[in-house]
N, C-alpha and C positions, 0 to 999 in steps of 0.2 A: 555469266559464269559464276555469279555469287552463290547460287543455290548448289552448284556442283562442288563447291569447296568442302561441303560436308563429307565428300568421298575421299578427301586427302588422307584421312587416317588409314584408309585401306591401302593406299599407295605406299604409305610408310610401313604398314604391316608386311606387305609383300615387296619391300624395297629391293631385296637381293634378286628376286625373279625379274623385277622391273628393270633394274640396272643391267642385268645379264641380257635382257632383251634389247636394250639400247646398244650395248657393246656388239652383239651379234648383228644388229641392223647396220651399224657403222662398217663392220668388216665386210658384210654382204655387199654394201654399196661400193666399197673400194674394189672388190673383185669384179663387180659389174662394169666398172669404168675401164677395165683392161681392154674390153672389146673395141670401143671407139679408137683408142690409141693404137691398137694392133691393126685395125682397118686402115687408119691413116698411114701407118708405116707400110702397109701392103701397097696402097696407092703410090706412095713415095717410091717404093722399090720398082714398081712398074714404070713410073715416069723416068726414073734413073736408067732403066733398061733401054729406053728409047733415046736417052740423051748421051749415054756412055756405051762402052763396049763390054759391059758386064755379061758374062755367059748365061745361057739358059738355065744351066744346072744350079747356079748360085741363086738365081731368082726363084726357081722352083723350090729350092731348099728353104729360102726365106719365107715363101708363101705357105709351104707345108708346115713350117715351124709356127707361123702366125696362126694358121687354122687350128693346129693342135692346142696352142695356148688359148685361143678363143673358146674351144670346146671345153678345155679343162677348167678355165676360170668361170665359164658359164655354169658348169655342173656344180662347182664349189659355191657359187653365188646362189644357185637354186637350193642346194642343201641348207645353206645358212638361212635363206628366206623361210624354208620349212621350219627350221629350228626357232626362228624369230616368231613365227605364228604359234608354234607349240608353246613357247614361253609366255608371250603376251596374251594370246587368246585364252590359254588355260588359266592365266592369272585372273582374267575377267570372270571365268566360271567360278573361281574361288571367291571372288568379291560378290558375285551374284548369290552364292550360297550363304555367305556371311550376312549380306544385306537382308535377304529373306528371313533368316533366323532372327536378325535384330528387329525387323518390323513385326514378326510374329510374337517375339518375346515382349515387345512393347505393347502390342494389342492385348496380351494376357494380363498385364499389370494395370491397364486402364479400367476405370470404374464403370458402374452401370449407367451413369448419366451419359457417358461418352457413347455407349451403344444405343441408348435411346435416341440420341441426336444424329447418329450416322447409320446409313443403311448397309446391310450385309454385302450387297452386290458391289457397292462402292469400295468397301474394305477389301474385298476379294480382288477387285480390279487393280487396286494400288499395289498389292503384294505380288500380283502376277504380271499384268500388262506394264505397269509403271517400272517395276524392277527389271523387266526384260528390256525396256527402252534404255534404262540406266546401264545395263550390261553392255549394250551396243556402244555406249560411250567409253566405258573403261576398257573395252576390248578393241574392236575394229577401229573406232574413232581415234583412240589414243595411239594404237599401233600405226595407223596410216598417217597420223599427224607427225609422229616421230620419224617415220620413214620419209615423209615429204620434206621435213626440215633438214634431215641429214642428207637426202638426195640433192636438194637445192643447194645446200652449203658446199658439198663436195663437187657437184657438177659445175657450179658457177666458178669455183676456184680453178678447176681444170679449163673451163672455157676462157677465163680471164688470162690464164697462162698462154693459151693458144693465140688469142686476139682480143685485147681489151675493147677495141672499138666495135668489133662484130658482136661481142657479148652485150654491149650497151644497146645496140640495135635490136638484138634478140629479146632483151628484157623489157623493151618499151611498152608492150601491151599489158604487163603485169599490174601496174597501178590501176588501169581501167578495170581489170579483173577483180582486184581487191575491193574496189568501191562497189561494184555490182554485187559481189558476194555478201558484203556487209548489208546492203539494202535488202537482198533476198533473205538473209538470215533473220533479220528483224521480223519480216513478214511470216517466215516459217515458224518462228517461235510463237507468234500470236495465234496462228491457225492450228498449230500442233496442240496448244493448250486447250483450245475449244474442242478439237477432235477427241482428246483424251477424256474431257468432261462428258461428252456424249457416249463414249464407250462405257463409262461408269454408269450412266443412266440406263443403258441397255442391260448391263450386267445386273443392276439392282432390280430392274423391272422383271427380267426373266427369272431371277432367283425367287422373287415373291410369287410369280405365277406358278413355278414348279412346286414351291412349298404349299401353295393353296390350291393345287389342281383339283382336289376333291370337291372343294367348295365351288370352284368355277364350273365344274361339270354338273354339280347338283343344281346350280342355278341356270345352266345352259348359256353361259357367257363366253363360250369358246370364240365365237365370231368377233365379239367386241374386243376381247383381248388380242386376237389375231390382228385386228385393225390397228390397235394401239401399238403393237410391236412393229407393224409395217410402217406406221408413221415415224416411230423412233428410228427405225432402220433407214428410212429415207433421209431423215435429218442427218444421221450419222454418215450416210453415203455422201450427202451434199458437202459436209465438212471435210470428209476424206478427199473428195474430188477437188475441193478448194485448195487443200494442202498439196495434193499431187500436181495441180496445175502450176503452182509456184516452183515445186521441186523439179518439174520437167524442163525448166529453163536451163538448168545447170549443164546437162549433157551436151546439147547443141552449142551452148556458149563455150564450153571447154574445147570442143572439137574445132570450132571456128577460130578461137584464139591461137590454138596450137598450129592450125593450118596457116594462119597469118604469120606466125613466128617462122615456120618453115619457108614461106615465100620471102620473108625478110632475109633469112640466111642465104637462100639461093641468089637473090638479087644483089644484096650488098656484098656477099662473099664473092660472087662472080665478078662484080666491079672491082673489088679489092685485088682479086687474082689478076685481072687484066692490067691493073695499075701497078702490079708488082708488090703490093703490100702483103700479100700472102704468097708463100713460095711453093705451095702445092695444092692441087685439087683435093688431095686426101684430107686437108684440114677442113675444107667445106663439108666433105662427107662426114668427118669426125663431128663437126658442129651439128649437122642434121641429126646424127645419132644422139648427141647430147640433148638436143631439143626434144627428140622423141622419147628419150629417157625421162624427160620432165612431163611427158604427156599424161601418163597414168597418175603420178602424184598430183598434177594440176587438176586432172579430171576428178580425182577423189576429193579435192577441196570442197566442192559443192556438196557431195554426198556426206562427207565428214561434218561439214557445217550444219547440214540438215540433221544428222545424228545428234550433234551436240545440242542443237536447239530443242529437239524432241526430248532428249535426256534431261535438259534443264527444266523443261515444263513438267516432266514426270517427277524429277527429284523435288521440285517445288511442292508437288502434291504429297510426296512422301514426307517431306520436312514438316508440312502442316500438321501431320499426325505425330511424327517423331518428337516434335517440340511440345506436344500436349503433355502437361504434367498430370499424373493421376491424382485425384482428390484423396483417395485412400492410399496412404503410404505406410510402409513398415518402418516405424520410428525406433524399434528396438531390435538390433541385430543379434542380441543374445538369446539363448534358449529360454523359453518360458514353460514352466510346468503348469498344466491346466488340470484342476481337480473337478470343477464343475458347478461351483456355487455362483448363481446369477442374481444380480440385484439391479432393478431399475429405480432411479431416484428422480422423481419429478421430471420425467422425460417428456418433452414435446418435440414433435418432428414434422417438418413440412417438406414435401418434394419440390425440388428446385424447378423441374421442368414444367410442372402443372400448377405449382403454388397451392396444392391441396394440403391442408393440415391433417395429417393422418393420425397423429397421437397428441393428446392434450393432458399434460401433467400426470403421466402414468407412473405409478410406483408399485412395486411388488418384489418379493424375494423368494427364490427357490434354492433350498439347500441341496448339497450334493446328495444324489440318490433319490431325491423327491421327483414327483411327476406333477407338472402344471398343465392344466387344460384351459384353453382359451376359446370361448364361444362368443358369438355375436352375429349380427346381420352382415350381409355383403357390404364391403366398404367401411367396416367399422374400425379397421386398423389391425386386424389379427396377423396377417402376413407381414405387415411392416415391422412387428416386434421381432420376427424371425430374421428378417434381412438386417436389422440393426445388431442382433446378436452375432451374426456372421461377419459384421463390419462391411457389408455391401454399401452401406451409407454410414456416415458419422453424424452423431447428434450435436447440435449447437446449443440446445437448451436442456439442462438436466445432466445426469450422468448414468452410464451403464458400467457396472462393476462385475468383474469376473474374479472370484476368490478374493474380493476386496480391492482389486486393482482395476483402474480404468482400462477399458478395452484398448484404447489408443496407445497405452504404455506396454502392452503385451506384444510379443513377436507375432506378427500377423499370420505367418504360415503355421506356427505352432497352434495358434488359436483355431484356424480353420481345419487343421489336421486332427484336432481333438473333437471335431463336430461331424456327425453323420446326419445329413439332411435329405428329406424326401420332399421335393417341391410339389406345389399344387398341380403344376403342369409337368407331368412325368416326361423327362427327356431321355431317350435311349439313342445310342449311336448305331450306325449302320455296320454292325459287327455281329458276332455270334452272341447268343444269349449268355453263354458262359463268360465271355469277355466283358459283357455289359455288367454282370454281377461282380466280376473280379475287378472292375473299375474302382470299387471301394477298397480293394486290397490286391494289388497286382501279383503278389507272390502266393496267393491263396491256393490251397490244394483242391483237387476235384471234390473231395469229401466235404471240405468247408463250403464249397459252392452249393453242393447238394443240400447240406444242412441249413444254409441260409435260405435256400428256396423252400425247404419244408416249413421253416418257421414263418415264412411269409405266405404260406399256403398256395404256392404256384408250382411246386415240383410236379404234382400230378398232371397239371396242364402241359408242362414242358415235355414230359416223357411220352406224351401222345403225338408229338410232332415227329415227322419222318426222321429228321436229323437230331431230334431231342435237343440237348444243350449246345449242339454245333449248328443249330438253325441260324441262318443269317437273317437279321432283321432288315426291313426296309428303312428308308429315311425317317428319322425321329420315331422308330419303333412301330411303323405303320402296319407291320405284319401282325401285331398283337392287338387284342381288344383293349379298351380303356382300363378295365379292371386288371388285366394281365400286366399291362405296362406299369400300373401303380404298384403291383405286388413285386415285380422285378426290381423296381426302384427301391422298395422297402428292403428286399434282399441285399441290394447293393449297399445300403446304409448299415444293415445288421452285420454284414461280413467284415466291415471296417472295425468293429468293436471299439467305438469311440467313447470318450467320457461323457459326451452330450449327444442326445438324439433329438432331432427336430422333425416333427411330422406336420406338414402343412396340408390339412384336409386331404390326406392321401388315401382315404378309404371311401371317398364319395362315389366311386364307380364300382364298388363291390357290394354284393348282397349282404343282408344282415347276418346270415349264418356264417359266411366267410369272414365277415368283419369280427364276429365274436371269437372265432378261432384265432385270428391274427392278434386281437387284443389280449387274449389269454396268453399267447406266446410272448407278446411284448412285455407282459407283467413279469414273466420269468427273466427275459433278456435284460430288462431295465432296472433290476433290483439295486444295483450299485451305480447306476448311471442317472444323470440328470436328464429328465425327459420333458419335452414340451409338445403337447398335442393341440393343434388348431383344428377345429371341427365345427360342423353344423349339427352334429348328432350328440344327444345326451349319452347314448350308449358308449361313445368313444371317450367321454369325459368322466363318467360316474365313478371310476376307480382311481381317479387322480387325487393326490394329496391336497392340492389347491386348485380351485376353479375360479377363473375371473371372467366376467361378462363385460364385453366392450360395446359401447354405443357411441357412434360419431367420434371415435378416438378417445373416449373417456371410460374409466372403469366405473360401472354402475352397480356391480355386485361382486363380492369376493367371499370365498369360503369353501367348505367341503360339500360333497353331494348332499349329505344328510342335512347340513345347515341350510343350503340353498333351496332344497325341495320343500323345506318347512317354512319358508318365508315368501311372502308375496313378491312377485317380480317376474322378470323375463325367463329365468331358468325354470321356475316352477311351471309356468305356462307352456314352455317348450317341452318339458318333461312329460306332462300329461297329454299334450297334443301328439307327441311321437308315440307315447304308450298306447293311445287309442288307435292310432294308425296301424300299429303293430298288431293289435288285437283284431282289427278288421281284416288284415292280411291272413 
């Protein structure tokens, strides 16, 4: 139960609904207990009829009165039970809603290293399957636990008032039940944890297969992946059956023990009636009803115990993530004004997960309104500079300043809101093209969307679609070509109108003519903005105020286009190489 203590804050939050549910449960059980008493009185009246000269009419009147009272109290108990479920089960839905939001919110603040180390399918399983298991604890499990405790307390008090000795005989099987439940609960907890882990494996694997289905089909690996998922499903089935085998003991066990209790009541109650220790057969009938009133609560003990153990296993998995502290934290709650001057001072950076040193003693400065172009071979550290500017990672060696202030001292959300970034791998959502562009500015007008699309030279492509801007994209923008995805991503960054624009090789999938149009538009857009362009093409870099060349994380050349093209080195070689390729085309 240690892991489930995390949920206590939600019980406190919904304490009035929780307490109301408990009160309703108590009242409902009190009304249910009228029935055994009234039946006992009815038996007593019938016995008295045979022993005395009480008239038929009086007996009939008493029996009719008892029947009406039984019907009335049963209806009231039923209504109260309905209200109990409405109160406590609805509370569990509120907690489920809050917990899912808390998990999702925590996922959002966790850094990139976390997502590199954990698979998407596992994350999805925890926020869906595990939260659903936890809801069964805060809803049905808690409700039936409260119901069972209250029912046991009240019924045993009533039983004791009728016959303390018969009550003792009736309750003798309960210690045996408690011990068996404890042993089974421990086993259920172990098997439930293993089963949930296999569910995560299946979710992770299927998510990867669906995301990479085009590659799988292209390589003809459908059969192999089908066999893999069958193997995983068989293992999951095996763990599920193992769990079900243990859980299946509860039902028969409960029925057997309740049956034994009924036999105990009939035998010992009968002997006590014969010996004159009980004055009426009605009390034996009353006791049997009490025992049967305990049947469902006792039967639910096993089910509830199973729910609690499964919920604890699931909450443990959730707590593992909820207790992870993000490496990138917002240390400044105050508003930060971002103008756009960026400076790297002797920055060296190594990725923790791969131990690859991406940058080595990098220094440069870009004033507000200037454009910086970064060129270099694949793996030279170009994209790493952009991830550091957006604080996806923090540097441990050197310093990155924004307007003269270290990045870590700025408000993280103000910093990122001031940046429009077009990543190397353009990611689009399964939504309309319009909404994908408006992702950069949610309250943008249609005209602003159209203008951003024109500037990124994608408008003419969009209006050729049947639904134009209302076209729904497939997952990750699969409906569009690579070049179209890049240009929609550029439109998304442009419409945001940020102080800083970061373009990470975002024109690699467009032809040179379209590239020239986009670059000319960007010159106009970025006049008063700080712009950093990462590229493999000189054509994307030649108009920049500053150009730096990276090689194995180090700056090997720095200057303007005219300066670099007139000195021997990587830039000049690349320029003439690409120039000759263009002439051949």
